[in-house]
N, CA, C and O of each residue as an XYZ file, in Angstrom:
264
protein
N     136.037   -119.286     41.449
C     135.014   -120.168     41.960
C     133.843   -119.387     42.542
O     132.682   -119.774     42.411
N     134.186   -118.274     43.189
C     133.131   -117.471     43.803
C     132.201   -116.882     42.738
O     130.983   -116.860     42.915
N     132.775   -116.412     41.644
C     131.977   -115.835     40.560
C     131.048   -116.866     39.942
O     129.914   -116.557     39.577
N     131.536   -118.083     39.829
C     130.726   -119.153     39.246
C     129.506   -119.425     40.130
O     128.404   -119.646     39.628
N     129.711   -119.406     41.436
C     128.606   -119.641     42.376
C     127.620   -118.472     42.315
O     126.408   -118.688     42.347
N     128.117   -117.258     42.231
C     127.243   -116.093     42.145
C     126.422   -116.112     40.857
O     125.235   -115.783     40.867
N     127.048   -116.492     39.767
C     126.328   -116.576     38.492
C     125.268   -117.650     38.564
O     124.149   -117.450     38.091
N     125.604   -118.794     39.153
C     124.636   -119.877     39.294
C     123.455   -119.444     40.158
O     122.303   -119.728     39.833
N     123.747   -118.758     41.257
C     122.685   -118.267     42.137
C     121.810   -117.261     41.405
O     120.586   -117.301     41.525
N     122.421   -116.367     40.656
C     121.657   -115.366     39.908
C     120.769   -116.025     38.862
O     119.615   -115.632     38.691
N     121.297   -117.023     38.164
C     120.495   -117.713     37.150
C     119.330   -118.457     37.790
O     118.233   -118.485     37.232
N     119.555   -119.056     38.949
C     118.462   -119.740     39.648
C     117.377   -118.755     40.056
O     116.189   -119.054     39.938
N     117.774   -117.591     40.530
C     116.786   -116.578     40.911
C     116.000   -116.090     39.704
O     114.794   -115.859     39.794
N     116.680   -115.936     38.582
C     115.997   -115.513     37.358
C     114.985   -116.570     36.925
O     113.881   -116.229     36.501
N     115.343   -117.832     37.026
C     114.412   -118.905     36.670
C     113.194   -118.885     37.572
O     112.066   -119.042     37.104
N     113.416   -118.692     38.859
C     112.298   -118.668     39.808
C     111.367   -117.504     39.486
O     110.148   -117.676     39.461
N     111.924   -116.333     39.241
C     111.103   -115.156     38.930
C     110.360   -115.350     37.622
O     109.192   -114.977     37.504
N     111.036   -115.934     36.639
C     110.403   -116.143     35.337
C     109.235   -117.101     35.424
O     108.234   -116.919     34.731
N     109.343   -118.113     36.256
C     108.277   -119.106     36.376
C     107.153   -118.656     37.299
O     106.052   -119.203     37.244
N     107.417   -117.671     38.140
C     106.406   -117.194     39.087
C     105.547   -116.140     38.407
O     106.059   -115.096     38.004
N     104.260   -116.394     38.274
C     103.376   -115.434     37.612
C     102.508   -114.660     38.596
O     101.551   -114.005     38.183
N     102.814   -114.720     39.868
C     101.997   -114.001     40.853
C     102.194   -112.494     40.746
O     101.317   -111.736     41.160
N     103.310   -112.046     40.208
C     103.557   -110.618     40.060
C     102.911   -110.020     38.827
O     102.925   -108.801     38.658
N     102.348   -110.846     37.966
C     101.747   -110.344     36.727
C     100.590   -109.399     37.026
O     100.438   -108.372     36.365
N      99.781   -109.738     38.011
C      98.650   -108.887     38.356
C      99.139   -107.543     38.879
O      98.572   -106.504     38.542
N     100.174   -107.553     39.690
C     100.714   -106.302     40.208
C     101.240   -105.430     39.076
O     101.065   -104.211     39.098
N     101.876   -106.037     38.099
C     102.384   -105.270     36.960
C     101.224   -104.686     36.162
O     101.294   -103.542     35.714
N     100.170   -105.455     35.985
C      99.003   -104.952     35.251
C      98.387   -103.764     35.975
O      98.037   -102.765     35.348
N      98.253   -103.872     37.301
C      97.710   -102.751     38.075
C      98.630   -101.540     37.999
O      98.154   -100.406     37.945
N      99.925   -101.761     37.994
C     100.871   -100.651     37.879
C     100.738    -99.966     36.523
O     100.807    -98.740     36.439
N     100.550   -100.740     35.472
C     100.360   -100.152     34.143
C      99.071    -99.345     34.076
O      99.043    -98.258     33.499
N      98.010    -99.872     34.664
C      96.737    -99.135     34.686
C      96.894    -97.847     35.475
O      96.432    -96.791     35.043
N      97.552    -97.930     36.641
C      97.771    -96.725     37.451
C      98.606    -95.708     36.686
O      98.357    -94.506     36.782
N      99.592    -96.175     35.931
C     100.407    -95.270     35.130
C      99.592    -94.567     34.059
O      99.763    -93.370     33.830
N      98.710    -95.301     33.407
C      97.856    -94.692     32.376
C      96.890    -93.676     32.981
O      96.660    -92.615     32.400
N      96.327    -93.997     34.144
C      95.437    -93.049     34.821
C      96.210    -91.797     35.202
O      95.714    -90.682     35.041
N      97.426    -91.979     35.707
C      98.269    -90.837     36.059
C      98.530    -89.947     34.843
O      98.435    -88.723     34.930
N      98.857    -90.570     33.712
C      99.113    -89.787     32.499
C      97.862    -89.034     32.050
O      97.955    -87.897     31.589
N      96.702    -89.658     32.183
C      95.452    -88.990     31.815
C      95.195    -87.788     32.726
O      94.759    -86.735     32.260
N      95.463    -87.945     34.015
C      95.263    -86.835     34.951
C      96.230    -85.699     34.651
O      95.838    -84.532     34.647
N      97.485    -86.033     34.402
C      98.478    -84.999     34.080
C      98.095    -84.285     32.785
O      98.219    -83.064     32.689
N      97.639    -85.031     31.806
C      97.206    -84.408     30.554
C      96.028    -83.467     30.752
O      95.995    -82.376     30.183
N      95.063    -83.890     31.559
C      93.899    -83.043     31.825
C      94.308    -81.783     32.583
O      93.815    -80.693     32.293
N      95.203    -81.931     33.549
C      95.669    -80.759     34.296
C      96.390    -79.791     33.370
O      96.174    -78.581     33.451
N      97.235    -80.303     32.501
C      97.942    -79.426     31.558
C      96.980    -78.724     30.610
O      97.163    -77.551     30.286
N      95.962    -79.444     30.170
C      94.985    -78.852     29.251
C      94.204    -77.729     29.929
O      94.050    -76.641     29.375
N      93.713    -78.011     31.136
C      92.897    -77.020     31.836
C      93.732    -75.936     32.499
O      93.210    -74.859     32.787
N      95.007    -76.187     32.750
C      95.859    -75.165     33.354
C      96.014    -73.976     32.411
O      95.983    -72.826     32.849
N      96.178    -74.247     31.135
C      96.287    -73.157     30.167
C      95.007    -72.340     30.090
O      95.054    -71.112     30.028
N      93.874    -73.012     30.093
C      92.588    -72.320     30.045
C      92.362    -71.514     31.315
O      91.851    -70.396     31.262
N      92.736    -72.073     32.444
C      92.557    -71.378     33.716
C      93.474    -70.164     33.793
O      93.077    -69.115     34.301
N      94.698    -70.303     33.292
C      95.614    -69.162     33.262
C      95.068    -68.043     32.402
O      95.165    -66.873     32.770
N      94.499    -68.386     31.269
C      93.896    -67.370     30.389
C      92.719    -66.686     31.071
O      92.531    -65.478     30.928
N      91.931    -67.452     31.809
C      90.783    -66.878     32.518
C      91.261    -65.865     33.552
O      90.719    -64.763     33.634
N      92.271    -66.226     34.342
C      92.780    -65.303     35.356
C      93.397    -64.060     34.715
O      93.247    -62.956     35.238
N      94.083    -64.230     33.595
C      94.644    -63.065     32.906
C      93.549    -62.129     32.423
O      93.687    -60.909     32.518
N      92.460    -62.690     31.904
C      91.355    -61.867     31.431
C      90.691    -61.135     32.578
O      90.383    -59.950     32.459
N      90.466    -61.823     33.685
C      89.863    -61.190     34.857
C      90.776    -60.074     35.373
O      90.315    -58.981     35.701
N      92.073    -60.368     35.437
C      93.034    -59.361     35.890
C      93.014    -58.133     34.993
O      93.034    -57.004     35.484
N      92.976    -58.343     33.697
C      92.931    -57.218     32.750
C      91.664    -56.404     32.949
O      91.706    -55.174     32.926
N      90.542    -57.076     33.143
C      89.268    -56.362     33.329
C      89.274    -55.574     34.628
O      88.784    -54.446     34.674
N      89.825    -56.161     35.682
C      89.865    -55.448     36.969
C      90.787    -54.237     36.876
O      90.438    -53.147     37.328
N      91.959    -54.432     36.290
C      92.882    -53.308     36.142
C      92.345    -52.246     35.196
O      92.602    -51.056     35.378
N      91.601    -52.675     34.191
C      91.017    -51.729     33.250
C      89.914    -50.896     33.864
O      89.669    -49.772     33.426
N      89.237    -51.433     34.882
C      88.142    -50.703     35.499
C      88.644    -49.748     36.569
O      87.877    -48.918     37.057
N      89.902    -49.844     36.942
C      90.449    -48.919     37.961
C      90.822    -47.663     37.262
O      91.306    -46.725     37.894
């Protein structure tokens, strides 16, 4: 009997959440924030390699001049 009540309560909560569209905007903002985050991570990865190469070149030039 207890399981039946828990299942009924869970189904009612699912119905309420499904019918409530107030969270849709929050999900959209979360998706946008996720895409911005991925773009930032991609840019950092792209420029990190270039920056590492720059420091290696500077290091080689400094060591070569000693």
